[in-house]
C-alpha positions as CSV (number, residue, x, y, z in Angstrom):
1,M,-16.8,28.0,15.1
2,S,-18.9,25.0,14.9
3,E,-17.1,21.3,15.3
4,R,-18.0,20.9,11.6
5,T,-15.9,23.7,10.3
6,R,-12.7,22.6,12.0
7,S,-12.7,18.8,11.7
8,P,-8.9,18.6,11.9
9,D,-8.5,20.3,15.0
10,V,-11.4,18.1,16.8
11,L,-8.6,15.4,16.7
12,D,-7.6,14.8,20.4
13,A,-3.6,15.4,20.6
14,T,-3.0,13.5,23.8
15,G,-5.1,10.7,25.7
16,A,-7.0,7.6,25.1
17,A,-8.6,9.3,22.2
18,A,-5.6,10.6,20.5
19,P,-5.2,9.3,17.0
20,P,-1.2,7.3,17.0
21,R,1.1,10.1,15.2
22,R,4.6,9.8,14.2
23,N,6.4,13.4,13.9
24,G,2.9,15.2,14.2
25,E,1.4,13.3,11.3
26,L,-1.6,10.6,11.8
27,V,0.1,7.0,11.6
28,F,-1.8,4.4,9.5
29,A,-0.4,1.0,9.3
30,A,-3.0,-0.2,6.2
31,P,-4.7,1.2,3.5
32,W,-8.4,0.7,5.5
33,E,-6.9,2.6,8.6
34,S,-6.7,6.0,6.4
35,R,-10.5,5.4,4.4
36,L,-11.8,4.7,8.1
37,F,-10.4,7.9,8.8
38,G,-11.4,9.5,5.9
39,L,-14.6,8.3,5.9
40,T,-15.3,9.2,9.3
41,M,-14.3,12.8,8.8
42,S,-16.3,13.3,5.9
43,L,-19.4,12.3,7.4
44,H,-18.8,14.6,10.4
45,E,-17.9,17.4,8.1
46,A,-21.3,16.8,6.3
47,G,-22.9,17.4,9.5
48,R,-24.3,13.6,9.7
49,F,-23.0,13.9,13.6
50,E,-21.4,16.0,16.3
51,W,-17.7,15.3,16.7
52,E,-18.0,15.0,20.6
53,E,-20.5,12.2,20.4
54,F,-18.5,10.2,18.1
55,R,-15.6,10.9,20.5
56,Q,-17.4,9.3,23.6
57,L,-17.9,6.3,22.0
58,L,-14.2,6.1,20.8
59,M,-13.1,6.7,24.7
60,A,-16.0,3.9,25.3
61,E,-14.6,1.8,22.9
62,I,-11.3,2.2,24.1
63,G,-12.0,1.6,27.8
64,A,-13.9,-1.1,27.1
65,W,-11.0,-2.9,25.3
66,E,-8.2,-2.1,28.1
67,E,-10.9,-3.6,30.7
68,Q,-11.2,-7.0,28.9
69,H,-7.4,-7.3,27.7
70,G,-5.4,-4.9,29.8
71,V,-2.9,-2.5,28.8
72,E,-0.4,-5.1,27.8
73,A,-2.6,-6.9,25.3
74,E,-1.8,-6.0,21.5
75,Y,-3.7,-3.2,20.9
76,S,-5.0,-1.5,17.3
77,Y,-6.3,2.1,17.8
78,W,-8.0,2.0,14.5
79,E,-10.1,-1.2,15.3
80,R,-11.5,0.7,18.6
81,W,-12.0,3.8,16.1
82,R,-14.3,1.2,13.7
83,G,-16.2,-0.1,16.5
84,A,-17.0,3.6,17.2
85,L,-18.2,4.1,13.9
86,E,-20.0,1.3,13.7
87,K,-21.9,1.8,16.6
88,L,-22.7,6.0,15.4
89,L,-23.5,4.5,12.3
90,A,-26.1,2.2,13.5
91,S,-27.5,4.6,16.2
92,R,-28.1,7.3,13.9
93,G,-29.9,4.7,11.6
94,L,-27.4,5.5,8.7
95,C,-26.0,1.8,8.6
96,S,-27.5,-1.0,10.2
97,A,-25.1,-3.9,11.6
98,S,-26.2,-6.7,9.0
99,E,-25.4,-3.4,6.0
100,L,-22.0,-3.3,8.0
101,E,-21.3,-7.1,8.0
102,A,-22.7,-7.4,4.2
103,R,-20.1,-4.9,3.1
104,I,-17.4,-6.0,5.2
105,S,-17.9,-9.6,3.8
106,A,-18.1,-8.1,0.2
107,F,-14.4,-6.4,0.7
108,A,-13.0,-9.3,2.6
109,G,-14.1,-11.6,-0.8
110,R,-11.8,-9.4,-3.1
111,P,-8.8,-11.1,-4.4
112,S,-5.3,-10.5,-2.2
113,G,-3.6,-7.2,-3.0
114,H,-7.0,-5.5,-4.5
115,D,-6.9,-2.5,-1.7
116,H,-9.3,0.0,-2.9
C-alpha cells in the first residue's frame, strides 16, 4: 500500500514526531493548527510529497528547536510542524518563502476574531 493511500496511519503514535493527542485524538489549541494539519495531509494525499520526506523535516525541526532551547522551554509542536511544511513547500517549489510571508502577513492583518 502506498503512503498516499494511508495518510491517517502515517502519523507517528510515539516519539518526537508524534502529534499531541488526548484520549487518542489529535489535539489542536487553535484553529490555525488544525488547518495546517489539514493542508499538510491534503498535499500529501494529492501526491505532492512522500510522507517520510515531511517526517524527516519535522524531526529535524524538533531536534533543532530542542538543541537551541532545551527540553524544559515552552514548546509548540505545531510551530515545528509549520517550519517543516514551509521548508518542504520551498524545496519542492510549491510556495516560496516570500509568498509564505505575504500570506502570513495578510492573515495576520485580518480583524480580531476572524478565524478563517
